[in-house]
TISELO-551651 format. One record per atom (N, C-alpha, C, O, CB): residue number from 1; chain; z, x, y. Coordinates in Angstrom, 3 decimals. Each point is the difference from the previous one (the first is absolute). Glycine has a CB too. Layout:
<nodes>
NUM:A:Z:X:Y
...
</nodes>
This chain:
<nodes>
1:A:-0.028:0.812:-1.216
1:A:0.100:-0.831:1.230
1:A:-0.066:0.871:1.268
1:A:0.618:1.065:-0.008
1:A:0.777:-2.759:-1.266
2:A:-2.059:1.343:2.308
2:A:-0.074:0.636:1.238
2:A:1.132:-0.363:0.834
2:A:0.290:-1.183:0.181
2:A:-2.647:1.252:-0.358
3:A:3.063:0.964:0.736
3:A:1.050:-0.236:0.845
3:A:-0.424:-0.359:1.343
3:A:-0.827:0.701:0.584
3:A:2.086:0.749:-1.894
4:A:-0.722:-2.566:1.885
4:A:-0.342:-0.391:1.289
4:A:0.654:0.862:1.163
4:A:1.092:0.554:-0.125
4:A:-1.381:-2.827:-0.912
5:A:-0.438:2.323:2.103
5:A:0.605:0.863:1.136
5:A:0.649:-0.923:1.085
5:A:0.168:0.409:1.149
5:A:-1.981:1.457:-1.524
6:A:2.156:-3.063:-0.006
6:A:0.627:-0.872:0.926
6:A:1.530:-0.225:-0.364
6:A:0.320:-0.317:-1.146
6:A:-2.626:-0.790:1.538
7:A:3.185:1.272:0.560
7:A:1.366:-0.283:-0.296
7:A:0.363:-1.299:0.657
7:A:-0.291:-0.177:1.183
7:A:0.840:2.604:-1.391
8:A:0.075:-3.350:-0.498
8:A:0.415:-1.241:0.523
8:A:1.486:-0.101:0.190
8:A:0.787:0.458:-0.828
8:A:-2.734:-1.414:-0.219
9:A:2.347:0.306:2.228
9:A:1.420:-0.206:0.326
9:A:0.153:-1.530:0.190
9:A:-0.858:-0.662:0.585
9:A:1.161:3.031:0.557
10:A:0.788:-2.881:-1.643
10:A:0.326:-1.422:0.115
10:A:0.765:-0.141:1.298
10:A:0.987:0.721:0.145
10:A:-0.913:-1.116:-2.686
11:A:-0.437:-0.505:3.567
11:A:0.632:-0.034:1.251
11:A:1.380:-0.832:-0.160
11:A:1.049:0.428:0.481
11:A:-3.426:-0.230:0.756
12:A:2.303:-1.349:-1.909
12:A:1.069:-0.839:-0.122
12:A:-0.003:-0.903:-1.231
12:A:-0.804:0.257:-0.896
12:A:0.878:-0.110:3.287
13:A:0.688:-1.096:-2.500
13:A:0.072:-0.819:-1.152
13:A:-1.315:-0.863:-0.192
13:A:-0.523:-0.045:-1.114
13:A:3.076:0.020:1.419
14:A:-3.057:-0.618:0.703
14:A:-1.168:-0.836:-0.120
14:A:-1.240:0.505:0.786
14:A:-1.032:-0.656:0.138
14:A:2.628:-1.219:-0.470
15:A:-1.385:3.055:0.807
15:A:-1.118:0.563:0.782
15:A:-0.922:0.835:-0.920
15:A:0.439:0.504:-1.034
15:A:1.028:-0.451:3.138
16:A:-2.722:0.082:-1.717
16:A:-0.918:0.824:-0.759
16:A:0.412:1.493:0.015
16:A:0.836:0.438:0.791
16:A:-2.659:-2.096:-0.247
17:A:1.227:2.363:-1.408
17:A:0.186:1.470:0.017
17:A:-1.085:0.670:0.915
17:A:-1.090:-0.527:0.220
17:A:2.089:0.440:-2.623
18:A:-0.619:1.242:2.896
18:A:-0.936:0.728:0.814
18:A:-0.489:1.181:-0.869
18:A:0.799:0.636:-0.688
18:A:0.352:-1.336:2.925
19:A:-2.389:0.971:-2.202
19:A:-0.635:1.104:-0.732
19:A:-0.393:1.120:0.948
19:A:-0.638:-0.284:1.013
19:A:-0.205:-1.332:-2.728
20:A:1.189:2.890:1.445
20:A:-0.440:1.116:0.771
20:A:-0.857:0.987:-0.907
20:A:0.402:0.494:-1.054
20:A:1.703:-0.763:2.586
21:A:-3.312:0.470:-0.971
21:A:-0.945:0.793:-0.782
21:A:0.270:1.516:0.339
21:A:-0.093:0.418:1.154
21:A:-1.707:-2.366:-1.162
22:A:2.132:2.730:-1.038
22:A:0.204:1.372:0.130
22:A:-0.996:0.851:-0.691
22:A:0.045:0.160:-1.220
22:A:2.221:-0.699:1.461
23:A:-3.197:1.108:0.540
23:A:-1.156:0.722:-0.630
23:A:0.387:1.239:-0.676
23:A:1.041:0.565:0.335
23:A:-2.465:-1.466:1.348
24:A:0.665:1.379:-2.621
24:A:0.193:1.203:-0.710
24:A:-0.533:1.184:0.722
24:A:-1.126:-0.046:0.494
24:A:1.061:-1.235:-2.515
25:A:0.895:2.459:2.118
25:A:-0.465:1.145:0.735
25:A:-0.802:0.870:-0.998
25:A:0.323:0.162:-1.177
25:A:1.687:-0.238:2.832
26:A:-3.073:0.608:-1.062
26:A:-0.898:0.881:-0.703
26:A:0.700:1.367:-0.025
26:A:-0.055:0.705:1.008
26:A:-2.082:-2.011:-0.293
27:A:2.786:1.715:-1.801
27:A:0.773:1.250:-0.051
27:A:-0.840:1.224:0.166
27:A:0.506:0.970:0.564
27:A:1.070:-2.095:-2.011
28:A:-2.795:1.182:1.019
28:A:-0.793:1.173:0.155
28:A:-0.323:0.275:1.507
28:A:-0.069:1.155:0.422
28:A:-0.889:-1.580:-2.751
29:A:0.765:-0.639:3.107
29:A:-0.329:0.195:1.404
29:A:1.342:0.398:0.716
29:A:0.043:0.867:0.872
29:A:-2.053:-2.604:-0.948
30:A:3.021:1.082:-0.336
30:A:1.313:0.302:0.554
30:A:0.442:1.458:-0.217
30:A:0.579:0.619:0.893
30:A:-0.004:-3.004:-1.282
31:A:-0.854:2.922:-0.801
31:A:0.356:1.440:-0.371
31:A:-0.991:0.885:0.768
31:A:0.411:1.080:0.425
31:A:0.483:-1.681:-2.834
32:A:-2.111:0.248:2.611
32:A:-0.987:0.789:0.769
32:A:0.447:0.155:1.456
32:A:0.018:1.103:0.545
32:A:-1.868:-1.932:-2.057
33:A:2.216:-0.321:2.138
33:A:0.563:0.144:1.441
33:A:1.295:0.736:0.077
33:A:0.215:0.784:0.924
33:A:-1.277:-2.899:-0.358
34:A:1.902:1.892:-1.482
34:A:1.335:0.704:-0.051
34:A:-0.231:1.566:-0.100
34:A:0.606:0.792:0.723
34:A:0.503:-2.889:-1.910
35:A:-2.042:2.476:0.224
35:A:-0.259:1.408:-0.277
35:A:-0.672:0.670:1.318
35:A:0.241:1.151:0.367
35:A:-0.543:-1.691:-3.005
36:A:-0.527:-0.308:3.253
36:A:-0.621:0.506:1.270
36:A:1.128:0.321:1.047
36:A:0.050:1.086:0.576
36:A:-2.211:-2.507:-1.018
37:A:2.984:0.494:0.633
37:A:1.130:0.237:0.896
37:A:0.932:1.104:-0.339
37:A:0.529:0.684:0.876
37:A:-0.698:-2.960:-0.443
38:A:0.368:2.451:-1.687
38:A:0.874:1.077:-0.537
38:A:-0.631:1.326:0.191
38:A:0.622:0.985:0.400
38:A:0.310:-2.517:-2.071
39:A:-2.232:1.521:1.361
39:A:-0.844:1.329:0.209
39:A:0.045:0.411:1.486
39:A:0.067:1.162:0.402
39:A:-1.717:-1.776:-2.335
40:A:1.605:-0.481:2.682
40:A:0.050:0.255:1.490
40:A:1.288:0.664:0.461
40:A:-0.023:0.836:0.904
40:A:-1.424:-2.819:-0.597
41:A:2.519:1.635:-0.892
41:A:1.350:0.617:0.296
41:A:0.135:1.380:-0.611
41:A:0.678:0.855:0.570
41:A:0.338:-3.134:-0.498
42:A:-1.644:2.522:-1.220
42:A:0.203:1.396:-0.641
42:A:-1.030:0.974:0.476
42:A:0.364:1.144:0.274
42:A:0.586:-2.181:-2.325
43:A:-2.255:0.673:2.180
43:A:-0.941:0.990:0.383
43:A:0.074:0.319:1.472
43:A:0.227:-0.916:0.791
43:A:-1.654:0.163:-2.624
44:A:1.251:1.984:2.254
44:A:-0.007:0.375:1.398
44:A:-1.326:-0.279:0.670
44:A:-1.032:-0.099:-0.663
44:A:2.697:1.819:0.134
45:A:-1.636:-1.852:1.905
45:A:-1.109:-0.236:0.729
45:A:-0.804:-1.271:-0.273
45:A:-1.218:-0.020:0.178
45:A:1.247:2.363:-0.053
46:A:0.645:-3.388:-0.551
46:A:-0.681:-1.253:-0.246
46:A:0.191:-0.934:1.253
46:A:-0.838:-0.885:0.173
46:A:1.204:1.143:-2.753
47:A:0.648:-0.129:3.437
47:A:0.228:-0.656:1.197
47:A:0.034:-1.494:-0.109
47:A:-0.528:-0.700:0.864
47:A:-0.479:2.590:0.170
48:A:1.646:-2.415:-2.124
48:A:0.072:-1.456:-0.183
48:A:-1.250:-0.806:-0.303
48:A:-0.108:-1.188:0.304
48:A:1.904:1.456:1.154
49:A:-2.686:0.405:-2.043
49:A:-1.302:-0.627:-0.411
49:A:0.294:-1.101:-1.071
49:A:-0.570:-1.087:0.097
49:A:-0.752:3.310:0.378
50:A:2.200:-1.969:-1.501
50:A:0.357:-0.988:-1.039
50:A:0.549:-1.223:0.679
50:A:-0.424:-1.096:-0.368
50:A:0.912:2.892:-1.329
51:A:0.465:-1.716:2.705
51:A:0.582:-1.123:0.535
51:A:-1.032:-0.783:0.862
51:A:0.031:-1.230:0.023
51:A:2.209:2.413:-0.107
52:A:-3.098:-0.513:0.748
52:A:-1.027:-0.610:0.854
52:A:-0.999:-0.788:-0.956
52:A:-0.332:-1.152:0.277
52:A:0.556:3.088:1.566
53:A:-0.665:-1.323:-2.903
53:A:-0.853:-0.661:-0.871
53:A:0.631:-1.249:-0.662
53:A:-0.633:-1.048:-0.137
53:A:-0.444:3.246:-0.201
54:A:2.298:-2.039:-0.048
54:A:0.684:-1.231:-0.590
54:A:0.192:-1.111:1.101
54:A:-0.175:-1.187:-0.273
54:A:1.441:2.704:-1.455
55:A:-0.919:-1.110:2.915
55:A:0.180:-0.977:1.045
55:A:-1.403:-0.667:0.310
55:A:-0.053:-1.198:0.276
55:A:2.087:2.557:0.708
56:A:-3.143:-0.587:-1.031
56:A:-1.255:-0.690:0.227
56:A:-0.428:-0.947:-1.118
56:A:-0.529:-1.079:0.264
56:A:-0.098:3.021:1.066
57:A:0.861:-1.529:-2.598
57:A:-0.278:-0.836:-1.163
57:A:0.751:-1.218:0.153
57:A:-0.627:-1.057:-0.061
57:A:0.212:2.943:-1.399
58:A:1.697:-1.907:1.654
58:A:0.861:-1.228:0.176
58:A:-0.288:-0.804:1.173
58:A:0.301:-1.193:0.031
58:A:1.388:2.352:-1.130
59:A:-2.257:-0.566:2.065
59:A:-0.444:-0.795:1.282
59:A:-1.177:-0.790:-0.224
59:A:-0.014:-1.205:0.251
59:A:0.882:2.908:1.164
60:A:-1.903:-1.053:-1.898
60:A:-1.366:-0.588:-0.148
60:A:-0.180:-0.808:-1.275
60:A:-0.819:-0.917:-0.064
60:A:-0.045:2.828:1.362
61:A:1.657:-1.546:-2.328
61:A:0.009:-0.755:-1.232
61:A:1.474:-0.147:-0.591
61:A:0.473:0.739:-0.864
61:A:-2.895:0.114:0.427
62:A:3.058:-1.906:1.033
62:A:1.368:-0.099:-0.357
62:A:0.315:-0.492:-1.440
62:A:1.149:0.048:-0.440
62:A:-0.837:-0.428:2.830
63:A:-1.310:-0.072:-3.081
63:A:0.193:-0.367:-1.386
63:A:-0.492:1.108:-0.973
63:A:-0.276:-0.292:-1.163
63:A:0.041:-2.129:1.855
64:A:0.127:3.648:-0.238
64:A:-0.517:1.143:-0.790
64:A:0.793:0.194:-1.236
64:A:-0.602:0.279:-1.037
64:A:-0.179:0.810:3.079
65:A:2.089:-1.209:-2.039
65:A:0.883:0.295:-1.172
65:A:0.018:-1.268:-0.905
65:A:0.609:0.079:-1.067
65:A:0.885:1.590:2.452
66:A:-2.096:-2.798:-1.050
66:A:0.097:-1.126:-0.837
66:A:-1.327:-0.408:-0.645
66:A:-0.092:-1.058:-0.623
66:A:1.967:0.363:2.036
67:A:-2.949:1.576:-1.254
67:A:-1.238:-0.361:-0.640
67:A:-0.186:0.712:-1.234
67:A:-1.010:-0.191:-0.676
67:A:0.069:-0.290:2.766
</nodes>
């Protein structure tokens, strides 16, 4: 069976439940961005390029990690 990505909460005794959709994170992309930022901290003379690239990706494509 496929696990649903929606969590339901019951508001009250006779009220309907509210569902909240929680998307799954693409771990490969998340590890790629994290390793880029980590390499930016470790390697000399990068001048924050990893953080700038990560900021631009999340600015122009905010759902990058969820595709």
